[in-house]
C-alpha positions in Angstrom: -8.4 13.5 -10.7 -5.2 11.5 -11.3 -5.4 8.1 -9.7 -2.0 6.7 -8.6 -1.3 3.2 -7.3 1.6 3.1 -4.9 3.1 -0.3 -4.0 6.3 -2.0 -2.9 7.5 -5.1 -1.1 7.2 -5.3 2.7 10.1 -3.3 4.2 10.8 -1.4 1.0 9.8 1.9 2.6 6.5 2.6 0.9 5.1 4.3 4.0 7.9 6.9 3.9 7.2 7.6 0.2 3.5 8.0 0.9 4.2 10.4 3.7 6.4 12.6 1.4 3.8 12.6 -1.3 1.1 13.7 1.2 3.5 16.6 2.3 3.5 17.7 -1.4 -0.3 17.7 -1.6 -1.4 14.2 -2.5 -4.6 12.7 -1.1 -3.7 9.4 0.4 -5.9 6.4 0.6 -4.1 3.8 2.7 -5.2 0.2 2.1 -3.4 -1.0 5.2 -5.2 1.5 7.5 -8.5 0.7 5.8 -7.8 -3.1 6.2 -7.5 -2.5 10.0 -10.8 -0.5 10.1 -12.8 -3.1 8.2 -11.8 -5.8 10.7 -12.2 -3.8 13.9 -14.2 -5.3 16.8 -17.9 -5.4 16.0 -17.4 -5.3 12.2 -18.7 -7.9 9.7 -15.2 -8.3 8.5 -13.9 -9.5 11.9 -16.9 -11.8 12.3 -16.1 -13.4 8.9 -12.4 -13.9 9.9 -13.4 -15.6 13.1 -15.8 -17.9 11.2 -12.9 -18.8 8.8 -10.0 -19.1 11.3 -11.6 -19.6 14.7 -11.6 -17.6 17.9 -7.8 -18.3 18.4 -7.1 -15.3 16.2 -8.7 -12.9 18.7 -6.9 -11.2 21.6 -8.5 -11.4 25.1 -10.3 -8.1 24.5 -11.9 -9.3 21.3 -9.7 -7.6 18.8 -7.9 -9.3 15.9 -4.6 -10.8 17.0 -2.6 -9.8 13.9 0.7 -11.5 14.7 -1.2 -14.8 15.4 -3.2 -14.6 12.2 -0.1 -13.6 10.3 1.8 -16.7 11.5 -1.1 -18.8 10.2 -1.6 -17.3 6.7 1.8 -16.2 5.5 3.2 -19.7 5.5 0.1 -21.2 3.9 -0.9 -19.8 0.4 -4.4 -21.3 0.6 -5.2 -19.8 4.0 -3.7 -16.5 2.8 -6.0 -16.6 -0.2 -8.9 -17.2 2.1 -8.1 -14.2 4.3 -7.6 -12.0 1.2 -11.1 -13.1 -0.1 -12.6 -11.7 3.1 -10.6 -8.5 3.5 -10.0 -7.3 -0.1 -13.6 -6.7 -1.1 -14.2 -4.7 2.1 -11.0 -2.6 1.5 -12.0 -2.0 -2.1 -15.4 -0.7 -1.3 -14.1 1.6 1.4 -11.3 2.9 -0.9 -13.8 3.7 -3.6 -16.0 5.6 -1.2 -13.0 7.7 -0.1 -11.9 8.4 -3.6 -15.3 9.8 -4.6 -14.9 12.2 -1.7 -11.6 13.7 -3.0 -11.6 17.0 -4.9 -11.9 16.7 -8.7 -8.4 18.2 -9.1 -6.7 15.9 -6.6 -3.7 13.6 -7.1 -5.1 10.6 -5.3 -2.5 8.1 -4.1 -3.7 4.6 -3.3 -1.2 2.9 -1.0 -1.8 -0.8 -1.9 0.7 -3.3 -0.6 -0.6 -6.2 -2.8 -1.3 -4.2 -6.0 0.9 -6.4 -8.1 -0.3 -9.7 -6.6 -4.0 -8.9 -7.2 -3.5 -7.5 -10.7 -4.8 -4.1 -9.8 -2.5 -2.0 -12.0 -5.1 -1.3 -14.7 -7.2 0.5 -12.0 -4.8 3.4 -11.9 -3.5 6.1 -14.2 0.0 5.7 -12.9 1.6 2.9 -10.9 4.6 3.8 -8.6 6.7 1.0 -7.2 9.0 1.6 -4.2 11.9 -0.7 -4.7 14.6 -2.0 -2.4 17.0 -4.9 -2.4 15.8 -8.0 -0.6 18.7 -7.7 1.8 17.5 -4.1 2.7 14.0 -5.3 3.2 15.1 -8.1 5.5 17.3 -5.8 7.5 14.5 -3.3 8.1 12.0 -6.0 9.0 14.3 -7.6 11.6 16.0 -4.5 12.9 13.1 -2.0 12.8 10.0 -4.1 13.1 11.4 -6.7 15.5 10.5 -9.7 13.3 12.4 -12.9 13.4 14.4 -13.6 10.3 12.2 -16.6 9.4 9.0 -14.6 9.8 10.4 -11.8 7.7 11.5 -14.2 4.9 8.1 -15.9 4.9 6.3 -12.6 4.5 8.6 -11.5 1.7 8.2 -14.9 -0.1 4.4 -14.5 0.1 4.5 -11.4 -2.0 5.2 -10.8 -5.6 8.9 -10.9 -6.7 10.8 -7.7 -7.1 10.9 -8.3 -10.9 7.1 -8.7 -11.0 6.6 -5.4 -9.3 8.9 -3.6 -11.5 7.2 -5.0 -14.6 3.9 -3.2 -13.8 5.6 0.1 -12.8 5.2 3.4 -14.6 7.6 5.0 -12.1 10.2 3.2 -9.9 11.5 4.9 -6.7 14.8 3.4 -5.5 14.7 3.3 -1.7 18.2 1.9 -1.1 19.3 5.4 -0.6 19.6 8.0 2.3 16.5 9.9 3.3 17.8 13.1 1.7 18.2 11.4 -1.7 14.7 9.8 -1.3 13.2 13.2 -0.6 14.7 14.6 -3.8 13.5 11.7 -5.8 10.0 12.0 -4.5 10.0 15.7 -5.3 10.8 14.8 -8.9 8.1 12.2 -9.0 5.6 14.7 -7.6 6.4 17.2 -10.3 5.9 14.4 -12.9 2.5 13.5 -11.4 1.4 17.2 -11.5 2.5 17.3 -15.2 0.5 14.2 -15.9 -2.5 15.6 -14.1 -2.3 18.8 -16.1 -2.2 16.9 -19.4 -5.3 14.9 -18.7 -8.4 15.7 -20.9 -10.6 18.3 -19.2 -7.9 19.7 -17.0 -8.0 23.5 -16.7 -5.8 26.2 -15.2 -8.4 26.8 -12.5 -8.6 23.1 -11.6 -5.2 21.6 -11.3 -3.0 20.3 -8.5 0.1 22.5 -8.0 3.6 21.3 -7.4 5.0 22.0 -4.0 8.5 22.8 -3.0 8.0 21.8 0.7 
């Protein structure tokens, strides 16, 4: 198994890269999706968040009001750290469980938005950073996600810098490019991951991920 950490700043286009890697054959473990699961109604995670932040972070039907919670924590580093201390251990435990279910010959891609911030790079065999200029990130957040410019800037500022992310990268994918160029770049990255998987100790011709031309 080759364990890959995939990260990038908000609005950098990491989700599109993960989609393309899955199309090539990667097993995806999506930390954002898991983060939603572990704070769904009725879970201990949601109960812990309500204890920490109050019932105002709930919608009328009892679900987590993510925009409300986001407006609280992304402008306050201490409250963001408190939220992370609740959610991250739950996400980590669930991610590990999913990884153990993957085939022995899999290229497992962990999509982790805060990989850099939480010092998680040593957990992976390869770290991929999806990179985009701050102006590109801001445009996508405002134009495509409907954020206000102030909210978008606050969320970007709460994350690691572009330079910090690139420092921990084994592979950088530039996503200031058209989709066709991104697709070609991801194909090259996939081929590289397959080569790395083949070179790992214990890999055999009968138990190796194959490159895809899809």
